[in-house]
Every structure is written in C-alpha cells, then in structure tokens.
C-alpha positions as CSV (number, residue, x, y, z in Angstrom):
1,M,49.6,-1.3,34.8
2,K,47.0,-3.3,36.5
3,I,46.1,-7.0,35.8
4,D,42.8,-8.6,36.9
5,K,43.2,-12.4,35.9
6,K,39.6,-13.3,37.1
7,R,38.1,-10.9,34.7
8,K,41.0,-11.0,32.1
9,I,41.3,-7.5,31.9
10,V,44.6,-5.4,31.7
11,I,44.5,-1.6,32.5
12,V,47.3,0.6,31.4
13,D,47.2,3.9,33.3
14,S,46.9,7.3,31.4
15,F,50.0,9.1,30.1
16,S,52.1,5.8,30.5
17,K,55.0,4.9,28.3
18,V,55.8,1.3,27.4
19,D,58.4,0.5,24.9
20,K,58.1,-3.2,25.1
21,V,55.8,-5.5,23.2
22,L,52.4,-6.2,25.1
23,K,51.2,-9.7,24.5
24,F,48.1,-10.6,26.3
25,D,46.4,-13.6,24.6
26,G,42.7,-13.9,25.7
27,F,42.8,-10.7,27.7
28,S,41.1,-7.2,27.1
29,L,43.4,-4.2,27.2
30,I,42.0,-0.9,28.3
31,I,44.5,1.9,27.7
32,G,44.2,5.4,29.3
33,I,44.6,8.8,27.5
34,G,48.0,10.0,26.3
35,C,49.9,6.8,26.3
36,E,52.8,5.8,24.1
37,I,53.0,2.0,23.5
38,G,54.9,0.0,21.1
39,D,53.5,-3.3,19.5
40,I,50.2,-4.9,21.1
41,Y,48.8,-8.2,21.0
42,A,45.5,-8.9,22.6
43,D,41.7,-10.0,22.3
44,E,39.9,-6.7,22.6
45,I,41.6,-3.3,22.8
46,L,40.0,-0.2,24.0
47,V,42.2,3.0,23.6
48,G,41.7,6.4,25.3
49,K,42.3,9.6,23.1
50,S,45.6,11.0,22.1
51,C,47.4,7.5,22.3
52,K,50.4,6.6,20.0
53,L,50.5,2.9,19.2
54,G,53.0,0.7,17.2
55,N,51.6,-2.4,15.3
56,V,48.4,-3.8,16.8
57,S,47.0,-7.3,16.4
58,C,43.6,-8.2,17.9
59,S,40.1,-9.3,17.2
60,R,38.4,-6.0,18.0
61,I,39.9,-2.4,18.7
62,V,38.2,0.9,19.4
63,L,40.7,3.9,19.1
64,G,39.8,7.2,20.8
65,A,40.1,10.6,19.3
66,F,43.3,11.9,17.9
67,C,45.2,8.6,18.2
68,S,48.0,7.4,16.0
69,F,49.2,4.1,14.8
70,E,51.6,2.3,12.6
71,S,49.4,-0.7,11.6
72,I,46.2,-2.5,12.8
73,H,45.2,-6.2,12.0
74,A,41.9,-6.9,13.5
75,N,38.4,-8.2,12.8
76,D,36.5,-4.9,13.9
77,V,38.1,-1.9,13.9
78,R,36.7,1.5,15.0
79,L,38.4,4.9,14.7
80,L,37.0,8.0,16.3
81,N,37.6,11.4,15.0
82,S,41.0,12.8,13.9
83,C,43.1,9.5,14.2
84,K,46.1,9.0,11.9
85,G,47.8,5.9,10.8
86,K,49.4,4.0,8.1
87,K,47.8,0.5,7.6
88,I,44.5,-1.2,8.5
89,I,43.6,-4.8,7.6
90,G,40.2,-6.0,8.8
91,K,36.8,-7.3,8.0
92,V,34.8,-4.4,9.5
93,V,36.3,-1.0,9.5
94,K,34.4,2.1,10.7
95,I,36.1,5.5,10.6
96,G,35.0,8.8,12.2
97,E,35.6,12.2,10.7
98,N,38.8,13.8,9.8
99,C,40.9,10.7,10.1
100,R,44.1,10.1,7.7
101,V,45.0,6.5,6.7
102,S,47.5,5.7,4.2
103,E,46.1,2.3,3.3
104,I,42.8,0.3,4.2
105,S,42.0,-3.3,3.4
106,A,38.6,-4.6,4.5
107,D,35.3,-6.4,3.7
108,L,33.2,-3.4,4.7
109,L,34.4,0.1,5.1
110,E,32.0,2.6,6.9
111,M,33.1,6.3,6.8
112,T,31.4,9.2,8.8
113,G,32.2,12.5,7.3
114,A,35.2,13.6,5.5
115,S,38.5,11.7,6.0
116,R,41.6,11.3,3.8
117,I,42.5,7.7,2.8
118,D,45.1,7.0,0.2
119,K,44.5,3.7,-0.9
120,I,41.3,1.6,-0.3
121,N,40.6,-2.1,-1.1
122,A,37.0,-2.8,0.1
123,N,34.4,-5.1,-0.9
124,K,31.6,-2.7,0.4
125,I,31.8,1.0,1.2
126,R,29.3,2.9,3.1
127,C,29.5,6.6,3.5
128,V,27.2,7.9,6.5
129,D,26.7,11.7,6.4
130,S,27.5,13.4,9.9
131,I,25.0,16.1,11.1
C-alpha cells in the first residue's frame, strides 16, 4: 500500500488482502485488480476488476468488472459489467450489463443492458440499450 499525502491518494497493490477497516477521510483510494478488502471509508474510490469488498462509504465509487461487495453508501455509484452485491444507497447509480444486486435505493438509476435487481427504490429510472 502506497500513500501520497501531497496529492491525497492511497494506492492498494493488485492481489492484496486487507482484513482491517480502511478509513481515509479526504483521500482518494485506488485499488488494483483481484484485491480482497474489508470495510472502506474514503472520499473517492476507484476499484480494479475482480475485487471483493465489504461495506463501502464514500462520495464517489467506480467498481471494475466482476467485483463483489456487501453494501455501498455513496452519492455517485458506477458498476461496470458483471458486478454482484447486496445493497446500494446513493443519489446517482449507474449499472453496466449482467450485474446482480439485491437492493438499490437511488434518486436516479441508470441501467445499461440486462441486469438482475431484486428490489428497486428510485425516483427516476433510465434504461440505456447497449449495442
């Protein structure tokens, strides 16, 4: 794990396993591919593909393809293709193809392609056809 205090960036190397809670207020967190991380608290989180996350709380998160998570609380959530998780609470949630999420609460939900969502609570839903 590398920390750049000047630019306020934390980088987690690929294929790392972190059992502890990561709490970096005011920092951006960049996570490499294939990582397993417990709970995360940060400003902005960028996650590589095939990562496993616990509970996440941030202002903005982008999850790479084939990631899994327990819950996400964020203003802006973006899931790339084939992500799996239990719960998302956010203002703007954008989901790629083939994702599986148990519950989503959002002001705006934008879905691309076919995904499986068990429970939706959203003010606006936009479905974008993928080509």
